[in-house]
mmCIF file of the N, C-alpha and C atoms, coordinates in Angstrom:
data_MODEL
# 
_entry.id   MODEL 
# 
loop_
_atom_site.group_PDB 
_atom_site.id 
_atom_site.type_symbol 
_atom_site.label_atom_id 
_atom_site.label_alt_id 
_atom_site.label_comp_id 
_atom_site.label_asym_id 
_atom_site.label_entity_id 
_atom_site.label_seq_id 
_atom_site.pdbx_PDB_ins_code 
_atom_site.Cartn_x 
_atom_site.Cartn_y 
_atom_site.Cartn_z 
_atom_site.occupancy 
_atom_site.B_iso_or_equiv 
_atom_site.pdbx_formal_charge 
_atom_site.auth_seq_id 
_atom_site.auth_comp_id 
_atom_site.auth_asym_id 
_atom_site.auth_atom_id 
_atom_site.pdbx_PDB_model_num 
ATOM 1   N N  . MET A 1 1  ? 98.972  -237.427 -113.765 1.00 0.00 ? 1  MET A N  1 
ATOM 2   C CA . MET A 1 1  ? 98.419  -238.511 -114.539 1.00 0.00 ? 1  MET A CA 1 
ATOM 3   C C  . MET A 1 1  ? 96.935  -238.197 -114.830 1.00 0.00 ? 1  MET A C  1 
ATOM 4   N N  . GLY A 1 2  ? 96.404  -238.832 -115.796 1.00 0.00 ? 2  GLY A N  1 
ATOM 5   C CA . GLY A 1 2  ? 94.975  -238.619 -116.204 1.00 0.00 ? 2  GLY A CA 1 
ATOM 6   C C  . GLY A 1 2  ? 94.022  -239.213 -115.253 1.00 0.00 ? 2  GLY A C  1 
ATOM 7   N N  . ASP A 1 3  ? 92.756  -238.988 -115.574 1.00 0.00 ? 3  ASP A N  1 
ATOM 8   C CA . ASP A 1 3  ? 91.690  -239.469 -114.731 1.00 0.00 ? 3  ASP A CA 1 
ATOM 9   C C  . ASP A 1 3  ? 91.224  -240.874 -115.170 1.00 0.00 ? 3  ASP A C  1 
ATOM 10  N N  . HIS A 1 4  ? 91.873  -241.415 -116.186 1.00 0.00 ? 4  HIS A N  1 
ATOM 11  C CA . HIS A 1 4  ? 91.501  -242.706 -116.718 1.00 0.00 ? 4  HIS A CA 1 
ATOM 12  C C  . HIS A 1 4  ? 91.995  -243.783 -115.844 1.00 0.00 ? 4  HIS A C  1 
ATOM 13  N N  . GLN A 1 5  ? 91.168  -244.802 -115.622 1.00 0.00 ? 5  GLN A N  1 
ATOM 14  C CA . GLN A 1 5  ? 91.576  -245.957 -114.861 1.00 0.00 ? 5  GLN A CA 1 
ATOM 15  C C  . GLN A 1 5  ? 91.203  -247.193 -115.620 1.00 0.00 ? 5  GLN A C  1 
ATOM 16  N N  . VAL A 1 6  ? 92.174  -248.104 -115.770 1.00 0.00 ? 6  VAL A N  1 
ATOM 17  C CA . VAL A 1 6  ? 91.882  -249.381 -116.430 1.00 0.00 ? 6  VAL A CA 1 
ATOM 18  C C  . VAL A 1 6  ? 91.529  -250.395 -115.367 1.00 0.00 ? 6  VAL A C  1 
ATOM 19  N N  . VAL A 1 7  ? 90.457  -251.111 -115.586 1.00 0.00 ? 7  VAL A N  1 
ATOM 20  C CA . VAL A 1 7  ? 90.044  -252.165 -114.617 1.00 0.00 ? 7  VAL A CA 1 
ATOM 21  C C  . VAL A 1 7  ? 90.521  -253.490 -115.133 1.00 0.00 ? 7  VAL A C  1 
ATOM 22  N N  . ILE A 1 8  ? 91.290  -254.149 -114.327 1.00 0.00 ? 8  ILE A N  1 
ATOM 23  C CA . ILE A 1 8  ? 91.739  -255.497 -114.695 1.00 0.00 ? 8  ILE A CA 1 
ATOM 24  C C  . ILE A 1 8  ? 90.667  -256.447 -114.220 1.00 0.00 ? 8  ILE A C  1 
ATOM 25  N N  . PRO A 1 9  ? 90.185  -257.337 -115.134 1.00 0.00 ? 9  PRO A N  1 
ATOM 26  C CA . PRO A 1 9  ? 89.154  -258.288 -114.706 1.00 0.00 ? 9  PRO A CA 1 
ATOM 27  C C  . PRO A 1 9  ? 89.666  -259.118 -113.559 1.00 0.00 ? 9  PRO A C  1 
ATOM 28  N N  . ALA A 1 10 ? 88.706  -259.401 -112.639 1.00 0.00 ? 10 ALA A N  1 
ATOM 29  C CA . ALA A 1 10 ? 89.036  -260.158 -111.440 1.00 0.00 ? 10 ALA A CA 1 
ATOM 30  C C  . ALA A 1 10 ? 89.260  -261.616 -111.799 1.00 0.00 ? 10 ALA A C  1 
ATOM 31  N N  . MET A 1 11 ? 90.321  -261.886 -112.529 1.00 0.00 ? 11 MET A N  1 
ATOM 32  C CA . MET A 1 11 ? 90.627  -263.241 -112.970 1.00 0.00 ? 11 MET A CA 1 
ATOM 33  C C  . MET A 1 11 ? 91.969  -263.604 -112.306 1.00 0.00 ? 11 MET A C  1 
ATOM 34  N N  . SER A 1 12 ? 92.032  -264.827 -111.863 1.00 0.00 ? 12 SER A N  1 
ATOM 35  C CA . SER A 1 12 ? 93.332  -265.333 -111.386 1.00 0.00 ? 12 SER A CA 1 
ATOM 36  C C  . SER A 1 12 ? 94.249  -265.489 -112.539 1.00 0.00 ? 12 SER A C  1 
ATOM 37  N N  . ASN A 1 13 ? 95.576  -265.595 -112.251 1.00 0.00 ? 13 ASN A N  1 
ATOM 38  C CA . ASN A 1 13 ? 96.529  -265.803 -113.352 1.00 0.00 ? 13 ASN A CA 1 
ATOM 39  C C  . ASN A 1 13 ? 96.194  -267.050 -114.166 1.00 0.00 ? 13 ASN A C  1 
ATOM 40  N N  . LYS A 1 14 ? 95.785  -268.111 -113.440 1.00 0.00 ? 14 LYS A N  1 
ATOM 41  C CA . LYS A 1 14 ? 95.420  -269.377 -114.084 1.00 0.00 ? 14 LYS A CA 1 
ATOM 42  C C  . LYS A 1 14 ? 94.223  -269.152 -115.010 1.00 0.00 ? 14 LYS A C  1 
ATOM 43  N N  . GLU A 1 15 ? 93.220  -268.419 -114.558 1.00 0.00 ? 15 GLU A N  1 
ATOM 44  C CA . GLU A 1 15 ? 92.027  -268.158 -115.386 1.00 0.00 ? 15 GLU A CA 1 
ATOM 45  C C  . GLU A 1 15 ? 92.423  -267.336 -116.602 1.00 0.00 ? 15 GLU A C  1 
ATOM 46  N N  . LEU A 1 16 ? 93.308  -266.370 -116.374 1.00 0.00 ? 16 LEU A N  1 
ATOM 47  C CA . LEU A 1 16 ? 93.727  -265.507 -117.482 1.00 0.00 ? 16 LEU A CA 1 
ATOM 48  C C  . LEU A 1 16 ? 94.423  -266.314 -118.575 1.00 0.00 ? 16 LEU A C  1 
ATOM 49  N N  . VAL A 1 17 ? 95.330  -267.240 -118.178 1.00 0.00 ? 17 VAL A N  1 
ATOM 50  C CA . VAL A 1 17 ? 95.989  -268.070 -119.167 1.00 0.00 ? 17 VAL A CA 1 
ATOM 51  C C  . VAL A 1 17 ? 95.022  -269.042 -119.823 1.00 0.00 ? 17 VAL A C  1 
ATOM 52  N N  . SER A 1 18 ? 94.119  -269.588 -119.062 1.00 0.00 ? 18 SER A N  1 
ATOM 53  C CA . SER A 1 18 ? 93.112  -270.480 -119.645 1.00 0.00 ? 18 SER A CA 1 
ATOM 54  C C  . SER A 1 18 ? 92.254  -269.782 -120.701 1.00 0.00 ? 18 SER A C  1 
ATOM 55  N N  . ASP A 1 19 ? 91.869  -268.513 -120.393 1.00 0.00 ? 19 ASP A N  1 
ATOM 56  C CA . ASP A 1 19 ? 91.117  -267.726 -121.347 1.00 0.00 ? 19 ASP A CA 1 
ATOM 57  C C  . ASP A 1 19 ? 91.913  -267.459 -122.577 1.00 0.00 ? 19 ASP A C  1 
ATOM 58  N N  . LEU A 1 20 ? 93.199  -267.110 -122.400 1.00 0.00 ? 20 LEU A N  1 
ATOM 59  C CA . LEU A 1 20 ? 94.080  -266.889 -123.523 1.00 0.00 ? 20 LEU A CA 1 
ATOM 60  C C  . LEU A 1 20 ? 94.189  -268.100 -124.412 1.00 0.00 ? 20 LEU A C  1 
ATOM 61  N N  . LEU A 1 21 ? 94.347  -269.295 -123.808 1.00 0.00 ? 21 LEU A N  1 
ATOM 62  C CA . LEU A 1 21 ? 94.465  -270.506 -124.584 1.00 0.00 ? 21 LEU A CA 1 
ATOM 63  C C  . LEU A 1 21 ? 93.261  -270.806 -125.439 1.00 0.00 ? 21 LEU A C  1 
ATOM 64  N N  . THR A 1 22 ? 92.067  -270.515 -124.894 1.00 0.00 ? 22 THR A N  1 
ATOM 65  C CA . THR A 1 22 ? 90.859  -270.717 -125.698 1.00 0.00 ? 22 THR A CA 1 
ATOM 66  C C  . THR A 1 22 ? 90.757  -269.811 -126.874 1.00 0.00 ? 22 THR A C  1 
ATOM 67  N N  . ARG A 1 23 ? 91.459  -268.689 -126.858 1.00 0.00 ? 23 ARG A N  1 
ATOM 68  C CA . ARG A 1 23 ? 91.398  -267.716 -127.964 1.00 0.00 ? 23 ARG A CA 1 
ATOM 69  C C  . ARG A 1 23 ? 92.488  -268.002 -129.050 1.00 0.00 ? 23 ARG A C  1 
ATOM 70  N N  . LEU A 1 24 ? 93.468  -268.818 -128.739 1.00 0.00 ? 24 LEU A N  1 
ATOM 71  C CA . LEU A 1 24 ? 94.508  -269.049 -129.716 1.00 0.00 ? 24 LEU A CA 1 
ATOM 72  C C  . LEU A 1 24 ? 94.064  -270.193 -130.646 1.00 0.00 ? 24 LEU A C  1 
ATOM 73  N N  . PRO A 1 25 ? 94.591  -270.182 -131.887 1.00 0.00 ? 25 PRO A N  1 
ATOM 74  C CA . PRO A 1 25 ? 94.263  -271.283 -132.819 1.00 0.00 ? 25 PRO A CA 1 
ATOM 75  C C  . PRO A 1 25 ? 94.841  -272.608 -132.323 1.00 0.00 ? 25 PRO A C  1 
ATOM 76  N N  . ASP A 1 26 ? 94.256  -273.725 -132.767 1.00 0.00 ? 26 ASP A N  1 
ATOM 77  C CA . ASP A 1 26 ? 94.679  -275.016 -132.326 1.00 0.00 ? 26 ASP A CA 1 
ATOM 78  C C  . ASP A 1 26 ? 96.108  -275.347 -132.768 1.00 0.00 ? 26 ASP A C  1 
ATOM 79  N N  . ASN A 1 27 ? 96.584  -274.765 -133.855 1.00 0.00 ? 27 ASN A N  1 
ATOM 80  C CA . ASN A 1 27 ? 97.893  -275.130 -134.391 1.00 0.00 ? 27 ASN A CA 1 
ATOM 81  C C  . ASN A 1 27 ? 99.041  -274.147 -133.856 1.00 0.00 ? 27 ASN A C  1 
ATOM 82  N N  . VAL A 1 28 ? 98.763  -273.431 -132.824 1.00 0.00 ? 28 VAL A N  1 
ATOM 83  C CA . VAL A 1 28 ? 99.717  -272.464 -132.253 1.00 0.00 ? 28 VAL A CA 1 
ATOM 84  C C  . VAL A 1 28 ? 100.917 -273.233 -131.670 1.00 0.00 ? 28 VAL A C  1 
ATOM 85  N N  . SER A 1 29 ? 102.099 -272.706 -131.824 1.00 0.00 ? 29 SER A N  1 
ATOM 86  C CA . SER A 1 29 ? 103.293 -273.386 -131.330 1.00 0.00 ? 29 SER A CA 1 
ATOM 87  C C  . SER A 1 29 ? 103.478 -273.075 -129.837 1.00 0.00 ? 29 SER A C  1 
ATOM 88  N N  . LEU A 1 30 ? 104.254 -273.935 -129.165 1.00 0.00 ? 30 LEU A N  1 
ATOM 89  C CA . LEU A 1 30 ? 104.530 -273.703 -127.766 1.00 0.00 ? 30 LEU A CA 1 
ATOM 90  C C  . LEU A 1 30 ? 105.284 -272.363 -127.569 1.00 0.00 ? 30 LEU A C  1 
ATOM 91  N N  . GLN A 1 31 ? 106.152 -272.019 -128.515 1.00 0.00 ? 31 GLN A N  1 
ATOM 92  C CA . GLN A 1 31 ? 106.899 -270.763 -128.398 1.00 0.00 ? 31 GLN A CA 1 
ATOM 93  C C  . GLN A 1 31 ? 105.915 -269.575 -128.513 1.00 0.00 ? 31 GLN A C  1 
ATOM 94  N N  . GLN A 1 32 ? 104.923 -269.665 -129.394 1.00 0.00 ? 32 GLN A N  1 
ATOM 95  C CA . GLN A 1 32 ? 103.937 -268.575 -129.520 1.00 0.00 ? 32 GLN A CA 1 
ATOM 96  C C  . GLN A 1 32 ? 103.105 -268.494 -128.258 1.00 0.00 ? 32 GLN A C  1 
ATOM 97  N N  . ILE A 1 33 ? 102.732 -269.625 -127.702 1.00 0.00 ? 33 ILE A N  1 
ATOM 98  C CA . ILE A 1 33 ? 101.954 -269.607 -126.432 1.00 0.00 ? 33 ILE A CA 1 
ATOM 99  C C  . ILE A 1 33 ? 102.791 -268.917 -125.362 1.00 0.00 ? 33 ILE A C  1 
ATOM 100 N N  . ALA A 1 34 ? 104.062 -269.275 -125.284 1.00 0.00 ? 34 ALA A N  1 
ATOM 101 C CA . ALA A 1 34 ? 104.930 -268.620 -124.286 1.00 0.00 ? 34 ALA A CA 1 
ATOM 102 C C  . ALA A 1 34 ? 105.042 -267.140 -124.488 1.00 0.00 ? 34 ALA A C  1 
ATOM 103 N N  . ARG A 1 35 ? 105.175 -266.716 -125.737 1.00 0.00 ? 35 ARG A N  1 
ATOM 104 C CA . ARG A 1 35 ? 105.229 -265.288 -126.015 1.00 0.00 ? 35 ARG A CA 1 
ATOM 105 C C  . ARG A 1 35 ? 103.944 -264.568 -125.604 1.00 0.00 ? 35 ARG A C  1 
ATOM 106 N N  . GLU A 1 36 ? 102.804 -265.154 -125.911 1.00 0.00 ? 36 GLU A N  1 
ATOM 107 C CA . GLU A 1 36 ? 101.511 -264.552 -125.599 1.00 0.00 ? 36 GLU A CA 1 
ATOM 108 C C  . GLU A 1 36 ? 101.350 -264.481 -124.074 1.00 0.00 ? 36 GLU A C  1 
ATOM 109 N N  . VAL A 1 37 ? 101.723 -265.512 -123.328 1.00 0.00 ? 37 VAL A N  1 
ATOM 110 C CA . VAL A 1 37 ? 101.596 -265.483 -121.916 1.00 0.00 ? 37 VAL A CA 1 
ATOM 111 C C  . VAL A 1 37 ? 102.526 -264.384 -121.319 1.00 0.00 ? 37 VAL A C  1 
ATOM 112 N N  . GLU A 1 38 ? 103.760 -264.290 -121.855 1.00 0.00 ? 38 GLU A N  1 
ATOM 113 C CA . GLU A 1 38 ? 104.697 -263.275 -121.405 1.00 0.00 ? 38 GLU A CA 1 
ATOM 114 C C  . GLU A 1 38 ? 104.158 -261.871 -121.675 1.00 0.00 ? 38 GLU A C  1 
ATOM 115 N N  . PHE A 1 39 ? 103.528 -261.671 -122.866 1.00 0.00 ? 39 PHE A N  1 
ATOM 116 C CA . PHE A 1 39 ? 102.939 -260.391 -123.171 1.00 0.00 ? 39 PHE A CA 1 
ATOM 117 C C  . PHE A 1 39 ? 101.769 -260.049 -122.176 1.00 0.00 ? 39 PHE A C  1 
ATOM 118 N N  . VAL A 1 40 ? 100.882 -260.982 -121.959 1.00 0.00 ? 40 VAL A N  1 
ATOM 119 C CA . VAL A 1 40 ? 99.778  -260.722 -121.041 1.00 0.00 ? 40 VAL A CA 1 
ATOM 120 C C  . VAL A 1 40 ? 100.320 -260.431 -119.609 1.00 0.00 ? 40 VAL A C  1 
ATOM 121 N N  . ALA A 1 41 ? 101.319 -261.166 -119.207 1.00 0.00 ? 41 ALA A N  1 
ATOM 122 C CA . ALA A 1 41 ? 101.939 -260.946 -117.894 1.00 0.00 ? 41 ALA A CA 1 
ATOM 123 C C  . ALA A 1 41 ? 102.509 -259.523 -117.811 1.00 0.00 ? 41 ALA A C  1 
ATOM 124 N N  . GLY A 1 42 ? 103.182 -259.109 -118.867 1.00 0.00 ? 42 GLY A N  1 
ATOM 125 C CA . GLY A 1 42 ? 103.744 -257.764 -118.880 1.00 0.00 ? 42 GLY A CA 1 
ATOM 126 C C  . GLY A 1 42 ? 102.707 -256.668 -118.856 1.00 0.00 ? 42 GLY A C  1 
ATOM 127 N N  . VAL A 1 43 ? 101.630 -256.827 -119.597 1.00 0.00 ? 43 VAL A N  1 
ATOM 128 C CA . VAL A 1 43 ? 100.535 -255.890 -119.562 1.00 0.00 ? 43 VAL A CA 1 
ATOM 129 C C  . VAL A 1 43 ? 99.901  -255.797 -118.182 1.00 0.00 ? 43 VAL A C  1 
ATOM 130 N N  . ARG A 1 44 ? 99.631  -256.964 -117.599 1.00 0.00 ? 44 ARG A N  1 
ATOM 131 C CA . ARG A 1 44 ? 99.075  -257.017 -116.239 1.00 0.00 ? 44 ARG A CA 1 
ATOM 132 C C  . ARG A 1 44 ? 99.991  -256.332 -115.243 1.00 0.00 ? 44 ARG A C  1 
ATOM 133 N N  . GLU A 1 45 ? 101.271 -256.589 -115.313 1.00 0.00 ? 45 GLU A N  1 
ATOM 134 C CA . GLU A 1 45 ? 102.227 -255.989 -114.392 1.00 0.00 ? 45 GLU A CA 1 
ATOM 135 C C  . GLU A 1 45 ? 102.235 -254.470 -114.600 1.00 0.00 ? 45 GLU A C  1 
ATOM 136 N N  . GLY A 1 46 ? 102.222 -254.023 -115.828 1.00 0.00 ? 46 GLY A N  1 
ATOM 137 C CA . GLY A 1 46 ? 102.199 -252.578 -116.110 1.00 0.00 ? 46 GLY A CA 1 
ATOM 138 C C  . GLY A 1 46 ? 100.924 -251.915 -115.581 1.00 0.00 ? 46 GLY A C  1 
ATOM 139 N N  . LEU A 1 47 ? 99.789  -252.557 -115.746 1.00 0.00 ? 47 LEU A N  1 
ATOM 140 C CA . LEU A 1 47 ? 98.570  -251.965 -115.196 1.00 0.00 ? 47 LEU A CA 1 
ATOM 141 C C  . LEU A 1 47 ? 98.572  -251.910 -113.700 1.00 0.00 ? 47 LEU A C  1 
ATOM 142 N N  . GLU A 1 48 ? 99.112  -252.950 -113.079 1.00 0.00 ? 48 GLU A N  1 
ATOM 143 C CA . GLU A 1 48 ? 99.228  -252.952 -111.629 1.00 0.00 ? 48 GLU A CA 1 
ATOM 144 C C  . GLU A 1 48 ? 100.142 -251.823 -111.133 1.00 0.00 ? 48 GLU A C  1 
ATOM 145 N N  . GLN A 1 49 ? 101.198 -251.569 -111.888 1.00 0.00 ? 49 GLN A N  1 
ATOM 146 C CA . GLN A 1 49 ? 102.098 -250.473 -111.523 1.00 0.00 ? 49 GLN A CA 1 
ATOM 147 C C  . GLN A 1 49 ? 101.391 -249.133 -111.635 1.00 0.00 ? 49 GLN A C  1 
ATOM 148 N N  . LEU A 1 50 ? 100.544 -248.984 -112.672 1.00 0.00 ? 50 LEU A N  1 
ATOM 149 C CA . LEU A 1 50 ? 99.788  -247.757 -112.808 1.00 0.00 ? 50 LEU A CA 1 
ATOM 150 C C  . LEU A 1 50 ? 98.848  -247.570 -111.676 1.00 0.00 ? 50 LEU A C  1 
ATOM 151 N N  . ASP A 1 51 ? 98.142  -248.668 -111.253 1.00 0.00 ? 51 ASP A N  1 
ATOM 152 C CA . ASP A 1 51 ? 97.215  -248.617 -110.152 1.00 0.00 ? 51 ASP A CA 1 
ATOM 153 C C  . ASP A 1 51 ? 97.876  -248.206 -108.845 1.00 0.00 ? 51 ASP A C  1 
ATOM 154 N N  . ARG A 1 52 ? 99.188  -248.567 -108.697 1.00 0.00 ? 52 ARG A N  1 
ATOM 155 C CA . ARG A 1 52 ? 99.945  -248.173 -107.497 1.00 0.00 ? 52 ARG A CA 1 
ATOM 156 C C  . ARG A 1 52 ? 100.513 -246.771 -107.618 1.00 0.00 ? 52 ARG A C  1 
ATOM 157 N N  . GLY A 1 53 ? 100.310 -246.136 -108.772 1.00 0.00 ? 53 GLY A N  1 
ATOM 158 C CA . GLY A 1 53 ? 100.862 -244.782 -108.986 1.00 0.00 ? 53 GLY A CA 1 
ATOM 159 C C  . GLY A 1 53 ? 102.316 -244.787 -109.409 1.00 0.00 ? 53 GLY A C  1 
ATOM 160 N N  . ASP A 1 54 ? 102.812 -245.875 -109.873 1.00 0.00 ? 54 ASP A N  1 
ATOM 161 C CA . ASP A 1 54 ? 104.194 -245.970 -110.303 1.00 0.00 ? 54 ASP A CA 1 
ATOM 162 C C  . ASP A 1 54 ? 104.410 -245.657 -111.779 1.00 0.00 ? 54 ASP A C  1 
ATOM 163 N N  . GLY A 1 55 ? 103.417 -245.042 -112.431 1.00 0.00 ? 55 GLY A N  1 
ATOM 164 C CA . GLY A 1 55 ? 103.541 -244.754 -113.807 1.00 0.00 ? 55 GLY A CA 1 
ATOM 165 C C  . GLY A 1 55 ? 104.431 -243.542 -114.101 1.00 0.00 ? 55 GLY A C  1 
ATOM 166 N N  . VAL A 1 56 ? 104.598 -243.257 -115.395 1.00 0.00 ? 56 VAL A N  1 
ATOM 167 C CA . VAL A 1 56 ? 105.360 -242.120 -115.833 1.00 0.00 ? 56 VAL A CA 1 
ATOM 168 C C  . VAL A 1 56 ? 104.430 -241.164 -116.527 1.00 0.00 ? 56 VAL A C  1 
ATOM 169 N N  . ALA A 1 57 ? 104.547 -239.900 -116.186 1.00 0.00 ? 57 ALA A N  1 
ATOM 170 C CA . ALA A 1 57 ? 103.679 -238.889 -116.773 1.00 0.00 ? 57 ALA A CA 1 
ATOM 171 C C  . ALA A 1 57 ? 103.913 -238.845 -118.298 1.00 0.00 ? 57 ALA A C  1 
ATOM 172 N N  . ILE A 1 58 ? 102.859 -238.599 -119.030 1.00 0.00 ? 58 ILE A N  1 
ATOM 173 C CA . ILE A 1 58 ? 102.939 -238.584 -120.517 1.00 0.00 ? 58 ILE A CA 1 
ATOM 174 C C  . ILE A 1 58 ? 103.927 -237.488 -120.970 1.00 0.00 ? 58 ILE A C  1 
ATOM 175 N N  . GLU A 1 59 ? 104.041 -236.391 -120.282 1.00 0.00 ? 59 GLU A N  1 
ATOM 176 C CA . GLU A 1 59 ? 104.965 -235.348 -120.629 1.00 0.00 ? 59 GLU A CA 1 
ATOM 177 C C  . GLU A 1 59 ? 106.366 -235.848 -120.594 1.00 0.00 ? 59 GLU A C  1 
ATOM 178 N N  . LYS A 1 60 ? 106.704 -236.641 -119.568 1.00 0.00 ? 60 LYS A N  1 
ATOM 179 C CA . LYS A 1 60 ? 108.037 -237.226 -119.466 1.00 0.00 ? 60 LYS A CA 1 
ATOM 180 C C  . LYS A 1 60 ? 108.321 -238.192 -120.611 1.00 0.00 ? 60 LYS A C  1 
ATOM 181 N N  . VAL A 1 61 ? 107.301 -239.005 -120.945 1.00 0.00 ? 61 VAL A N  1 
ATOM 182 C CA . VAL A 1 61 ? 107.460 -239.904 -122.019 1.00 0.00 ? 61 VAL A CA 1 
ATOM 183 C C  . VAL A 1 61 ? 107.722 -239.188 -123.322 1.00 0.00 ? 61 VAL A C  1 
ATOM 184 N N  . GLU A 1 62 ? 106.898 -238.114 -123.578 1.00 0.00 ? 62 GLU A N  1 
ATOM 185 C CA . GLU A 1 62 ? 107.088 -237.339 -124.749 1.00 0.00 ? 62 GLU A CA 1 
ATOM 186 C C  . GLU A 1 62 ? 108.514 -236.723 -124.856 1.00 0.00 ? 62 GLU A C  1 
ATOM 187 N N  . ASP A 1 63 ? 109.044 -236.190 -123.730 1.00 0.00 ? 63 ASP A N  1 
ATOM 188 C CA . ASP A 1 63 ? 110.367 -235.692 -123.669 1.00 0.00 ? 63 ASP A CA 1 
ATOM 189 C C  . ASP A 1 63 ? 111.393 -236.782 -123.980 1.00 0.00 ? 63 ASP A C  1 
ATOM 190 N N  . LEU A 1 64 ? 111.237 -237.949 -123.462 1.00 0.00 ? 64 LEU A N  1 
ATOM 191 C CA . LEU A 1 64 ? 112.123 -239.050 -123.708 1.00 0.00 ? 64 LEU A CA 1 
ATOM 192 C C  . LEU A 1 64 ? 112.081 -239.392 -125.183 1.00 0.00 ? 64 LEU A C  1 
ATOM 193 N N  . ILE A 1 65 ? 110.936 -239.511 -125.787 1.00 0.00 ? 65 ILE A N  1 
ATOM 194 C CA . ILE A 1 65 ? 110.845 -239.891 -127.195 1.00 0.00 ? 65 ILE A CA 1 
ATOM 195 C C  . ILE A 1 65 ? 111.506 -238.828 -128.018 1.00 0.00 ? 65 ILE A C  1 
ATOM 196 N N  . GLU A 1 66 ? 111.266 -237.559 -127.687 1.00 0.00 ? 66 GLU A N  1 
ATOM 197 C CA . GLU A 1 66 ? 111.922 -236.484 -128.445 1.00 0.00 ? 66 GLU A CA 1 
ATOM 198 C C  . GLU A 1 66 ? 113.434 -236.552 -128.379 1.00 0.00 ? 66 GLU A C  1 
ATOM 199 N N  . SER A 1 67 ? 113.947 -236.853 -127.172 1.00 0.00 ? 67 SER A N  1 
ATOM 200 C CA . SER A 1 67 ? 115.388 -236.949 -127.042 1.00 0.00 ? 67 SER A CA 1 
ATOM 201 C C  . SER A 1 67 ? 115.974 -238.130 -127.775 1.00 0.00 ? 67 SER A C  1 
ATOM 202 N N  . TRP A 1 68 ? 115.165 -239.171 -127.998 1.00 0.00 ? 68 TRP A N  1 
ATOM 203 C CA . TRP A 1 68 ? 115.655 -240.343 -128.728 1.00 0.00 ? 68 TRP A CA 1 
ATOM 204 C C  . TRP A 1 68 ? 115.698 -240.118 -130.223 1.00 0.00 ? 68 TRP A C  1 
ATOM 205 N N  . THR A 1 69 ? 114.757 -239.243 -130.690 1.00 0.00 ? 69 THR A N  1 
ATOM 206 C CA . THR A 1 69 ? 114.577 -239.058 -132.116 1.00 0.00 ? 69 THR A CA 1 
ATOM 207 C C  . THR A 1 69 ? 115.331 -237.828 -132.693 1.00 0.00 ? 69 THR A C  1 
ATOM 208 N N  . THR A 1 70 ? 115.779 -236.960 -131.846 1.00 0.00 ? 70 THR A N  1 
ATOM 209 C CA . THR A 1 70 ? 116.528 -235.771 -132.296 1.00 0.00 ? 70 THR A CA 1 
ATOM 210 C C  . THR A 1 70 ? 117.958 -235.829 -131.831 1.00 0.00 ? 70 THR A C  1 
ATOM 211 N N  . LYS A 1 71 ? 118.811 -235.340 -132.655 1.00 0.00 ? 71 LYS A N  1 
ATOM 212 C CA . LYS A 1 71 ? 120.238 -235.360 -132.248 1.00 0.00 ? 71 LYS A CA 1 
ATOM 213 C C  . LYS A 1 71 ? 120.824 -233.997 -132.420 1.00 0.00 ? 71 LYS A C  1 
# 
């Protein structure tokens, strides 16, 4: 893996959602709010996995993409 490290702000989940809500337009639907929260949760989970060393090497990802696009 690379030497890059992403730092997750020291925000609680509640603070993270509160911050997200302040950034969304007032006329946003409940479904869109739910999708945004789910997206942020997925990103946070992925970053936590990387911090634990559970990531996938870029070479493996490139091989997978190549196998999906060539027949």
